[in-house]
C-alpha positions as CSV (number, residue, x, y, z in Angstrom):
1,X,-140.5,19.5,-41.7
2,X,-139.6,19.8,-38.6
3,X,-138.0,15.9,-38.5
4,X,-136.0,16.8,-41.9
5,X,-134.6,19.9,-40.3
6,X,-133.8,17.9,-36.9
7,X,-132.0,15.7,-39.3
8,X,-130.0,17.9,-41.1
9,X,-129.2,19.7,-37.9
10,X,-128.0,16.1,-36.0
11,X,-125.9,15.2,-39.9
12,X,-124.3,19.0,-39.6
13,X,-123.1,18.3,-36.2
14,X,-121.8,15.3,-36.9
15,X,-120.1,16.0,-39.8
16,X,-118.8,18.9,-37.3
17,X,-117.5,16.7,-34.8
18,X,-115.6,14.5,-38.0
19,X,-113.9,17.6,-39.2
20,X,-112.6,18.1,-35.3
21,X,-111.1,15.0,-35.6
22,X,-109.7,15.0,-38.6
23,X,-108.7,18.2,-37.9
24,X,-107.0,17.2,-34.2
25,X,-105.1,14.2,-35.9
26,X,-103.8,16.0,-38.8
27,X,-102.0,18.7,-36.1
28,X,-101.0,15.5,-34.4
29,X,-99.1,14.2,-37.5
30,X,-97.8,17.6,-38.4
31,X,-96.0,18.2,-35.0
32,X,-92.3,18.1,-35.4
33,X,-89.6,17.2,-33.4
34,X,-86.9,19.3,-33.0
35,X,-83.8,18.8,-34.8
36,X,-79.9,18.3,-33.6
37,X,-78.0,21.0,-34.3
38,X,-75.5,21.0,-37.6
39,X,-72.7,19.8,-35.9
40,X,-74.6,16.5,-34.6
41,X,-73.6,13.6,-36.4
42,X,-74.3,9.6,-36.2
43,X,-71.2,7.9,-35.2
44,X,-71.2,5.3,-37.1
45,X,-70.5,7.8,-40.1
46,X,-67.5,8.7,-38.4
47,X,-66.2,5.3,-37.8
48,X,-68.4,2.3,-38.3
49,X,-66.2,0.3,-36.3
50,X,-67.2,1.2,-33.1
51,X,-69.7,-1.4,-31.5
52,X,-73.0,0.1,-30.6
53,X,-75.1,-1.7,-28.1
54,X,-77.7,1.0,-26.9
55,X,-79.0,0.1,-24.0
56,X,-81.4,2.3,-23.7
57,X,-83.3,1.5,-26.7
58,X,-83.9,-2.1,-24.7
59,X,-85.3,-2.9,-22.1
60,X,-82.3,-4.1,-20.2
61,X,-81.4,-0.8,-17.9
62,X,-82.3,0.0,-14.5
63,X,-85.5,1.1,-15.5
64,X,-86.6,-2.0,-16.8
65,X,-88.1,-1.0,-20.8
66,X,-87.0,1.4,-23.3
67,X,-86.6,5.1,-22.4
68,X,-88.4,7.9,-24.1
69,X,-86.7,9.1,-26.9
70,X,-84.7,6.2,-27.9
71,X,-86.6,5.5,-31.8
72,X,-83.6,4.0,-33.1
73,X,-80.4,2.1,-31.4
74,X,-78.2,5.3,-32.5
75,X,-75.2,6.5,-31.5
76,X,-75.3,10.3,-31.5
77,X,-72.6,13.1,-30.6
78,X,-71.4,16.2,-31.2
79,X,-68.4,16.4,-34.5
80,X,-65.5,16.9,-31.9
81,X,-66.6,14.2,-29.6
82,X,-67.3,11.8,-32.4
83,X,-63.7,12.8,-34.2
84,X,-62.1,12.4,-30.5
85,X,-63.7,8.7,-30.3
86,X,-62.6,8.0,-33.9
87,X,-58.8,8.9,-32.6
88,X,-59.3,7.0,-29.5
89,X,-60.3,3.7,-31.6
90,X,-57.6,3.3,-34.0
91,X,-55.0,3.3,-30.5
92,X,-57.2,0.1,-29.4
93,X,-57.5,-1.4,-32.7
94,X,-53.7,-1.2,-32.6
95,X,-53.7,-2.9,-29.5
96,X,-56.4,-5.5,-30.5
97,X,-59.1,-4.0,-28.8
98,X,-62.3,-1.9,-29.6
99,X,-64.4,0.5,-28.1
100,X,-68.2,0.1,-27.4
101,X,-70.8,2.6,-26.7
102,X,-73.6,2.0,-24.3
103,X,-74.7,5.5,-24.6
104,X,-73.9,9.2,-26.3
105,X,-76.3,12.4,-26.4
106,X,-79.8,11.3,-24.4
107,X,-82.4,13.6,-24.9
108,X,-84.3,15.6,-21.6
109,X,-87.0,13.3,-22.3
110,X,-84.9,10.2,-21.1
111,X,-83.8,12.1,-17.9
112,X,-87.5,12.8,-17.0
113,X,-88.1,9.3,-17.7
114,X,-85.6,8.4,-15.4
115,X,-86.6,11.0,-12.8
116,X,-90.4,9.6,-12.9
117,X,-89.1,5.9,-12.7
118,X,-87.0,7.0,-9.8
119,X,-90.2,8.9,-7.6
120,X,-91.7,5.6,-7.8
121,X,-90.9,3.3,-5.1
122,X,-92.8,0.7,-5.7
123,X,-91.1,-0.3,-8.9
124,X,-88.2,-2.4,-8.4
125,X,-88.3,-4.8,-10.8
126,X,-84.4,-4.3,-12.1
127,X,-82.6,-4.1,-8.6
128,X,-81.5,-7.3,-8.2
129,X,-79.2,-6.4,-10.9
130,X,-78.7,-2.9,-11.1
131,X,-78.5,-1.6,-7.6
132,X,-78.5,-4.6,-5.3
133,X,-77.2,-2.6,-2.1
134,X,-78.5,0.9,-2.6
135,X,-82.1,2.0,-1.2
136,X,-84.2,3.2,-4.0
137,X,-85.1,6.0,-2.0
138,X,-81.9,7.2,-2.0
139,X,-81.1,7.5,-5.7
140,X,-81.3,11.3,-5.9
141,X,-79.0,11.9,-2.9
142,X,-76.8,9.5,-3.7
143,X,-76.5,11.1,-7.2
144,X,-77.1,8.2,-9.5
145,X,-80.3,9.8,-10.4
146,X,-80.6,13.5,-11.5
147,X,-82.8,15.9,-13.3
148,X,-80.3,17.0,-15.9
149,X,-77.5,14.7,-17.4
150,X,-74.1,15.9,-19.4
151,X,-75.2,13.3,-22.2
152,X,-78.4,16.1,-23.5
153,X,-75.0,18.4,-24.3
154,X,-74.3,15.5,-26.4
155,X,-70.5,15.3,-26.0
156,X,-70.4,12.7,-23.2
157,X,-70.8,8.9,-23.7
158,X,-70.6,5.5,-21.8
159,X,-68.3,3.2,-23.0
160,X,-66.5,0.2,-22.6
161,X,-63.5,-1.7,-24.3
162,X,-64.4,-5.1,-26.1
163,X,-61.4,-7.7,-27.0
164,X,-61.1,-8.7,-30.4
165,X,-62.4,-10.3,-32.0
166,X,-65.8,-9.5,-30.6
167,X,-68.3,-12.2,-29.6
168,X,-71.8,-10.8,-29.5
169,X,-73.2,-10.3,-26.6
170,X,-76.7,-12.2,-26.2
171,X,-80.3,-11.0,-25.9
172,X,-81.4,-9.9,-22.6
173,X,-84.6,-11.9,-21.8
174,X,-87.4,-9.9,-20.0
175,X,-88.1,-11.4,-16.4
176,X,-85.0,-14.0,-17.0
177,X,-83.4,-14.2,-13.4
178,X,-80.9,-11.0,-12.5
179,X,-77.9,-11.2,-10.8
180,X,-76.1,-8.5,-9.2
181,X,-73.7,-6.0,-11.1
182,X,-70.2,-6.5,-8.9
183,X,-70.8,-10.2,-9.3
184,X,-67.8,-11.9,-10.5
185,X,-67.5,-11.6,-14.4
186,X,-68.6,-15.3,-15.4
187,X,-71.6,-14.9,-13.4
188,X,-73.4,-11.8,-13.8
189,X,-75.0,-10.9,-17.5
190,X,-72.7,-11.7,-20.1
191,X,-71.6,-8.8,-21.5
192,X,-68.9,-8.8,-23.9
193,X,-66.6,-6.1,-22.6
194,X,-63.2,-7.1,-21.2
195,X,-63.6,-7.7,-17.4
196,X,-64.1,-4.2,-15.4
197,X,-64.9,-5.3,-12.3
198,X,-69.0,-4.1,-12.4
199,X,-71.4,-4.3,-15.4
200,X,-72.4,-0.6,-16.8
201,X,-74.9,1.3,-15.2
202,X,-74.0,-0.3,-11.9
203,X,-75.5,2.2,-8.9
204,X,-72.6,0.8,-6.1
205,X,-69.3,2.6,-5.2
206,X,-67.6,-0.4,-6.8
207,X,-68.1,1.7,-10.0
208,X,-66.0,4.4,-9.3
209,X,-63.0,4.3,-11.4
210,X,-60.4,3.7,-9.2
211,X,-61.9,2.5,-6.0
212,X,-59.0,0.5,-4.2
213,X,-61.3,-2.8,-3.9
214,X,-60.9,-3.1,-7.9
215,X,-57.0,-4.4,-8.4
216,X,-55.8,-6.7,-10.9
217,X,-56.6,-7.1,-14.6
218,X,-60.0,-5.1,-13.8
219,X,-58.0,-2.2,-12.5
220,X,-56.0,-2.6,-15.9
221,X,-58.9,-2.8,-17.9
222,X,-60.6,0.6,-16.4
223,X,-56.9,2.4,-16.4
224,X,-56.2,1.3,-20.2
225,X,-59.7,3.0,-21.4
226,X,-59.1,6.0,-19.2
227,X,-55.4,6.9,-20.3
228,X,-56.7,6.2,-23.7
229,X,-59.3,8.6,-23.4
230,X,-57.9,10.8,-21.4
231,X,-55.1,11.5,-24.0
232,X,-57.5,12.9,-26.4
233,X,-59.4,15.5,-24.4
234,X,-61.8,13.2,-22.4
235,X,-62.6,13.6,-19.1
236,X,-63.6,11.1,-16.7
237,X,-66.7,11.0,-14.4
238,X,-64.8,9.8,-11.5
239,X,-68.0,8.0,-9.8
240,X,-68.8,5.8,-13.0
241,X,-65.9,4.2,-14.9
242,X,-68.1,3.9,-18.1
243,X,-68.8,7.5,-18.1
244,X,-66.6,10.0,-19.9
245,X,-67.1,13.6,-21.5
246,X,-64.9,15.6,-24.5
247,X,-63.6,18.9,-23.6
248,X,-64.1,21.7,-24.5
249,X,-67.7,21.1,-25.3
250,X,-69.5,22.7,-28.0
251,X,-72.6,23.3,-26.0
252,X,-71.5,23.5,-22.3
253,X,-75.1,25.1,-20.9
254,X,-77.2,23.5,-23.6
255,X,-79.7,20.2,-22.6
256,X,-81.4,19.0,-26.0
257,X,-84.6,17.1,-26.4
258,X,-84.6,15.9,-30.2
259,X,-85.3,12.0,-30.3
260,X,-82.3,9.7,-30.9
261,X,-82.9,8.9,-34.6
262,X,-81.5,9.3,-38.2
263,X,-84.7,11.7,-38.7
264,X,-83.0,14.0,-36.2
265,X,-79.5,14.3,-38.2
266,X,-81.5,14.5,-41.6
267,X,-79.0,15.4,-44.4
268,X,-76.2,14.6,-42.1
269,X,-76.1,10.9,-41.3
């Protein structure tokens, strides 16, 4: 009888453990991600002609891996910003160009990923392309990385211009030789955009929108993007030719953390 009771107790203990594991699993599955406010939209729903090359969904970025929170290669923006971008696209299409976005809304968890990466001074896998002349220990001090980003407020985007007809950009192959982002266009990664003087996310003073060293066609291309967007209410970040914020922002003081996913926009995409 004692052996049987011991066996029963053991069985009960095992069942209790299994139930606890099941409950934990159910709780994990039941975890709900935050959703976007109703006035956030997928850009493709407003203007499907704007090219989307969402770099942080891919390993072709300064970190070298997909960034936390990017569940889909999707541009999400507040509706006013998306509508204004659509107007900019119409202007550029008439001139034989199209816009291409690299990043739009960026969740706070992605910014946190950038911060963790910047603090790991041993990880310099992508230095050869994105920050050849910058010591990684200076990324915070020099303003290339920060703990908050305007992108998380939903009205900021990183973008460029592509000449029509747009040729596809070939996929980046992890481990391929890296070329400095400020190298001549024919040498650096073959982005299909017009020549802006540097690649996207180039941590270098040459990325300053009106850096005096950038002249000729490169300067004209930057100014075409700048004048087109500024005429519609966008404001450029002077240190990054690709970075624009639509003003007035619907959420000037709110940093969101819902994932970049169509599920964050359920019923609105």
